[in-house]
N, C-alpha and C positions, 0 to 999 in steps of 0.2 A: 358974412358971419350969421345973419338971420337965417339963411338957408341951412348952414351947418348946425345951428342950435335946433332948428325945426327937425332936421334929420335925427339929431341926437335924442330928442324927446319922443318923436313919433315913430321912428324906425328902430334905431339901435337901442332906444330906451324902452321899447315894447317887446318883451321876450318872445311872444308868440309870432310877431312879424319877423323878428330877427331869425328865429328858427326856420320859418318858412323860406326866407331868403337863402339860408344855408342849404336847405334841401333842394331848392331850385337850382342853385349853383352846381350841386352834386349831380342832379339830373341832366343839366346842360352839358357837363363834362362827359357824361356817359352817352350823350347824343340821343336822349330819349325823345319820343314824339311829343308834339304839343299837348295832346290829350293826357299823356303820362305826366308831363310837367305840371299841368294845372291840377290834376287829381292828387299827385303826390304833395304839392305845396299846400293845397287847401286842407288835406287830411292831417298834415303835420301841425298846421295852425289850430285846427279844430281840436285835435287830440290834446294839445298843450292846454287849451282853455278848459277842456273837460276835467283835467287834473284838479284845477282850482275848485270846480264845482264839487267833485268828489271829496276833496279835502274839507270843504265846509260841512258836508254831511257827517264825516267822521268826527270832526271836532264837536259838532252838535251832540252826538251820542256820547262822546267822552266827557262832556260837561255834565252829564248825568252819572256816568260810571265813576268818575273821580270823586265827587262829593259823597256818593253813595258809600264807597268803601272807606273814605275818610271818616264818615260817621260810624261805620262798623268798627274801625280801629280807634275811634275817638281821637282823630288827628286834626291838627289845624295847620294852615299853610296857604301858599299861593294857589290860585286856580288857573286853569288854562287861559281864561279870558284876559288875564293880565299880560299875556305874551303877544308878540307880533303875529305869529301864525303863518302858515304856508302861503296864503293868498297875498298878504301884504308883503311878505318876504320876496315872493316872485315879482311883485310890482316894483320893489326897490332894487333888488339885486339879481333878478332873473336874467337880465341881459349879460351881466358879468358871468353868470353860471353858464349860459348858452355859449358865449364866446370861449370861455375856458374849456368847456367840454370839447368844442371843435378843435381848438389849438392843441389841447392835450392829446386828442386822437392823432393829430398830425405828428406830434412829438413821439407818440407810440410807434407810428409808422416809420419815422426816421430812425428811431432806436432799433427797430426790427431790421431795418435796411442795413445799418452800419455796425451792428453788434452781433454777438452770437445768440442773443435772445430773440429768436424768430417767431414771435407771437403777436398776433393782431387781435386786440380785445374787441369783441363784437356784441357784447351783451349791453345793448343800448340803454335799457331802462336803469340798469345798475350804474352806467356811466352818468346818467342824469342825477340819480339820487345821491350817489357818492359825492359828486361835485357840489350838490346843494348842501349836504350836511357839512362837508369840509368848509364851504363858503360861510355857513352859519357860525362855525367855530372861529374862523378867521375874523369875521365881522365882530363877534362877541369879544374877541381878544383885542382887536384894534378897530374900534368903532369909526374912527376918522380916516380909515384907509381909502386911498383914491381908487377910482374905477379901474384904471389900467394897472396899477400896482397889484390890485386884487386879482385881476385877470391873469397877469404874468405868474404870480405866486401859485394860483390854482392850476394853471396850465402845466407848469413844470412838475408839480406834485402828481397830478393825474396821469400825465404821460409816463412818468417813471413807474407809478403804481400799476398802471395797466400793462406795462411791459414785464415787470418783475413778478407780479402775482402769479400769472400762469406758469412761469418758470419754476416757482417754488413748489407748486402742487404736481408738476409734470411727472416726477419719479413715481408717484403713487398712481396718477392717471394712466400712465403707461401700463401698469400692472392690471388696473381695473378694466381698461378697454381692450388691452391685448395688442396695441400698436401705438405708434407715435404720431398719428395723423391729426388728432384733435387735442385741444387743451381745455382746462377749466377756466372760464372767465367769469367769476362771480364773487360777491362779497362774503360768501360763506367759506372762503378759502382758509381763514384762520381756524375756524372750528373743525373744518375737515382735517387740517394738519394736526391739530391738538388731538382729535379723535384717533387718527392713524398712529400717532406716537403713544397715546394712552392705551390703545388696543394692543400695541406691541408689548407694552410693559405689564399690563394687568389682564389682558384678554386671553382667549384660547383660540388660536388660529384654526385649529382642527375642527372646532365646533361651528362650522360655517352656517350662517343663517339660511342659506338657500337649500339646506338639507332638510329643513323642517317645513311642514305644511300649515299655513295659517288658515283659519276658518273663513269661508266666504262672507260671513257676517261682518268682517272687518274691512271689506272692500270700500266702504264709504269713506274710510280714512284717506283714500287717494284723492278725494275731492277737497281742495283747500277751502272753497266757499262753504261747504257743508260743515267741515270741522270748525271753521271760524264761527259760524252761526251757533253751532252746538256748544262750543266752549264758552263763548261770550254769553250765550243764553243761560247756561248753568251759573256763571258768575253773577250775572245780573239778577237771576232768580234767587240765588242764595242771599245776596246782599239785600234784596227787596224784602225777603221773608224776615231777615234779622231786624231790618229797620222797622217793619210793621209792629214789632213787639217792644220797640224803644219809645220812651216818652220824653226824650230830650227836645229842646227847641229846634236843633238841626234836623232831627228825624221828622218832626212835625212839618217843618218847612218843605222837606223833600216829599213827604206824603201829599202835601197840598199842591205840589208842582204838577201833578198829573191831572189836576182839574177834576172833572166828573168821572174820569176813568179810574178803575182800580189800579193802585200803584204797581202791583205785581205784574198785571197785564201790560201796563205802560212800560215797565222795565224790560220785559221780554221783547216788546216791540222795538225798544232802543237797541237791543242786541242785534236784531235783524237789520235795523237802520245802519248800525256800524258796519255790518257785513256788506250791505248794499253800497255804502260809501267806498269801501275797499274795492268792490267790483267796479264801481264807476271810475275810480282812479286807475285801476289796471286797464280798463277799456281805453281811457285816454292815453295811457302810456303805450299800449300796444299800437294804437293808431299812429302816433307820431314816430314811434320807434320803427314801425313797419315801413316808414318812408325814409328815415334818416340812415338806418343801418345799411340798406342796399347802396345808398349814395356813398357812405363811408367805405363799404366793402369794394365798390367799383374803383375808388381811388387807390385803396391799399393794394389790391391785387396787381395794379399796373406798376406800382413802385417797388413792391416786395413780392415778386413771384415765388411761390413755393413756401411762403410763410404759413405757420399753423394757425388756424382760427381758434381763438379762445371763446368758448360758447357758454350759454346759460347752464346752470347745474342740473336741470332735468336730463341732460345727455348721459348722466351716470346712473339714473334710476333703473333703466332696463337691465343693467348688469347685476343688480342685487335687489329685486323688488321687495323681498321679505325684510331686508335690512332697512329699506326706506320706512316701512311701517314700524319696525322696532325702534328706529331712531326717533320717530315722532312720538311714540309712546313714552320713551325715556324723557323727551323734552316736555311732554304734557305733564307728567308727574313732577318733573323738576320745576316747571312754571308755577304749579299750584303750591309747591313747597316754598319757593322764593316769594310768592305773593304774600303768604302768611308771615314769613320771617322778616321781609323788608318792612311790612306794615307794622310789626311789633317791635322792631329794633331801630331802624333809622327813620321811621315815620314816613315812608314813601309808598304810594299806591302804584304797584307795578301793573302795567297794562300788557298782558301776555298776548301780543298780536300773533294770531295763529298763522297768518300768511308768512311772516318772517320765521317763526318757529318751525313751521312745516318744511319749507324749502331748505332751510339751513340744517335742521336736524336730519332731513332725508339724505342730503349729501354727506353729512357727518356720519350717519349710520352706515352708508356704503363704504366710506373710508375706514371707519372703525371695524367693520366686518372684515375688510381686507386683511387686517393685521391681528384682529382679536376675536373674530367670529361673533356669535350672538352677544356675548358680554361686551365686546368692543362696540357693536352697533347701538346697544342700549346706553352704554357709557357716552357715546358720541352725542346722543340726544340730550342727556343730562348736562353735558359740557356746554351744549348750545344754549340751553335754558339759563345756565349760570352766567354765561357771557352776556346774553341779551338782557337778563334781569338787572344785574349789577351795572352793565354798560348803560342801560336806559336811565337808571338812577343817577349815575355820574354825569351823563349827557344833559339831562334835564336840570340838574341842580348846579352843575359847574361849567360844562363845556358850551352849552347852548342857552343858558339862562338869559331870558330877556329877548331872545331872537326866535328860534323855532322849536321849542321843546315838544310841541304837539307832533311835529314831524319826527322827532326823535322817538316818540312813542310808537308810531305805526309805519314808519318808512326806513328808519335807520337799521343797519345790519351789523353783523358780528365784526367784520373788518373795520367798519367805521368806528365802532366802540373801542376796539383795541388800538387803532391808529389815532383816535381822537386826541389823546394827550400829546402825541408826537406832533400832530398838526398844530396844536396850541403852542407848543414850545417853539416850533419853527415860525409861527406867526409873531410870537414875542420877539424873536431874533431879527426877522426880516421885514415886518410890516410896521 
């Protein structure tokens, strides 16, 4: 029993080690060389640990952004520091998330093998984040849930979601790509579908976005890191300027927090720090996903030959590059509108995370353009901003309160927000 408890605490209870073991098993099944096994296993472990480091950087910047805009809107309420946060959540529930992600993938493979839904979900970083957010909702709903009950619950939900989601978007994907060889496997599926339906109702299909020429000066909008830094920089700057003219105790405390550095300069640096944190997280995600996806894919192709791979949403960007930019512009305007409205109505500081808005509004723009042209693409972006803004508010205040609302701000996506209430209901029924 001592050995079992030791393994539970030090191996299965350590998410990074457990992930490394899963990758190693996948590489062994594919008969990779010893060098490839060592390299793949170590990269997976290091990548997972990098995520926690990036999360700490992001939260550090948000602890400036949130009180800054709370003071602008004269709001009071909880701060991020009162919540568990991603790092502690990974420590406590990371093993359950890792196991559920693996078992959920196997359920996806089995469903693809024995049903008509022949889709294998291979967008690994979305597999990780979706499982994490749904785990947070489940834990918040049922705090005393046992380890294996949580794993089984999440595995079934994820396996079904990863099988059904590509099937729902495939009718439109088939028209965008021109064939039936690949599918969309991404948590922007909900806004993509809403955009396609909205474009059909209110757009003009004949006014295709690809018939217009956008100026080269907008090419920087294709770089998510640049637009994140630019947008958050503008928001930090505007907030800092407003605070500089206020004489309230909260404003004075914020101004003093920068020490000897000018607060406006300090705020701008925080915007770049936030962007750097996002870049660090993405580096970690790419590192461990770069190892686990080939392992998963090797297993899946042996069990389900001929299945369609469901891939990350940038696969649709080349088919309508103008729609990608128009979708983001619609989301950018929508995010600013909702930032002001939410702050002045429900008293919530919306963090318009540009990584989420860019990728989701980009695919939404392509789907909206398919059925509604330019108007559909722009509408798709605004729909994305609306779902993310109100979804973030509901997640932080209701679905994830007390667990990981900081993650809901910078890692949760459209599908997670829309499905969140359903997950909560299922957790109430079965956990």
